[in-house]
N, C-alpha and C positions, 0 to 999 in steps of 0.2 A: 120934433125931429130936426136935427141939424143937418141940412142938406148941402152945406158948403162942401164943395169938391176941391180940395187943395191940391197943389203940386208938392209931392214929397220925394225926397232923394234918399235912396237906400245905398248900400255899399257898392253895388254894381249896376243898379237900375234906377229908373225914375218912374214914379206913379203920378200920372197927371189926369185931369178930368177927361173922360172918354167923350168923344164928339161923334157926330154923324159921319165924319170923314174916316173914323176908325171902324165903322160897321163892316166893310168888306174883309178887313184883316181879322177882326174878332169872329166873324161868321166862318171864315176859313179855319181858324183854330178850333172853333166849336165843331166843325165838320170832321176833324181828324178822328179816326176810330177810337183812340184812347180817351179823348175828351168827350166825344159823343156818347160813349158807353156810360159815362158818369153824369153828364149834363143833359143828354138826350135833346129832343127837339122835333119839330115837325118838318114839313118839306121846305119851308122858307126860313132858314136860320137867320138870314139878314133881317127879316121882319121881326123875329123874336129878339134879336140883339137890340134892334131899334126900340122895341117896346121896353126892354130892360133899362136902356139908357134913359128913357123918358120917365121911369118910375121915380117919383120924388122921395119915396120911402126907402129906397135902396141906392144910395150913391155908388156910382161905378167909376173906377179909375182904370185907365189903360196902363198896362205894364210895358214900359219901353226898355229895350236892351239892345245894344249894338245898333242904335239908330232906327229900330223898327218895333212895331207893336207885336208883342209875343203873348199877350193874354190880358186878362182883366182880373181885378180884385174889387170886391164890393162889400158893403157892410149894411147892417140894419141895427136899429136900436129898440130896446124896450124902455119907454120913458116913464112908466109907472114908478114914482119915487121909491117905493119900498122894494122894487125888483129891478131897478135900473141897471142895464148892462148893454153890451153890443155884441153882435155876431159877425163873423167874417166868412166869405165864400171866395174861392179863387179857381181860375183855370189858366193853364199855361200850355203853350205849344209843346208837344212832345219833343220837338227838335232841340229844345233848350233844357229838357229835363236832365237831372244829374249834375247841374252846375251850381246848386245852392240858391237858385233864383226864387224858388217858392218860399224858402225860409226867409230870404232877404225881403221879399214883398210882404209876407205876413208880418214879419218883425217891424218893418217900416210902418205899415198901417196900424199895427197894434200900438206902437209908440205914440202915434198921432191920437188914437182913440183914448188911450190912457192919460197921456200928458196934456194934450191940447183940448180934448173934449171932456176930460174929467171922469171917464168911466173907471170903475174899480175892478171890473170883472169882464172878461171876454169869453165867448164860446165859439166853437167850431164843431162841425158834425160830419166828418167823413164817413163813407161807407165802412162798415166794420172789416171788410176784406181788402180795403185799400191801404196796404202796408206802407207803400211809398209816401202817401199823404200823411199817414199817422206818424211816421218817422220824421217827416219834415216839420210837423207841428210840434213834436216833442223837442226838436232842436231849438225852437223859439221859447219853450217853457210850458206849453200846454200839457195838461195831465189828463189822463182818462178819468171820466166821472162814472161812466157806466154804459152798457150796451142798451140801445133802444131797439127792442125786438120788433121785427117786421115794420120797420120805420119808414121804408121807402119802397115804392113799387118800381120794379125793374122794367126794362124794355120788353122782357118776355112776359110781363104781367104778374110775375110772382113777387112776393114781398121779401125784402132784404133788410138785414140788421144795419143800424147805424151806430157809430161810437160818439157819444157826447164827450167832448173835451173842453176843459176850461183853463183859464189863465187869470191869476190875480195880479194886480198891478206890480207887486213886489217880486213876482216870479219871472218877469220878462228877462230873457237872456240877451 
């Protein structure tokens, strides 16, 4: 697994290695109702963010916009040669939703994963009912592959569907 955490520049934002200094800002974003609904967490979100940042298998980049941290984007890889690909996860402060920043961040990271790290295929798996995320990923070139039924347990304990989307290197917009 390539755990290099580069600094990447998008159209309107910067993705840089997340550090311990970013934990309060990232925990605050995770605590917003819109993000918490999707990412959830326990009573100590700061500890959870710190644990995520320390995970060598999931490099995390802070999303900076307008001089402040507004979210995080991370990736993981499948390194088995016959199945090699990478996956992306992202969360952004709802205060900056609707500005194209999600697509900018995903596109910027996707370009790095495809061009610099040599992946030929990327995946992302939003909740099937997360229309805004699905529209964002479509803008970047991701296509629906299929619904993963009862894929994720919700905060209420019930199972919810996820949508598997993928992007091939020549489909990046």
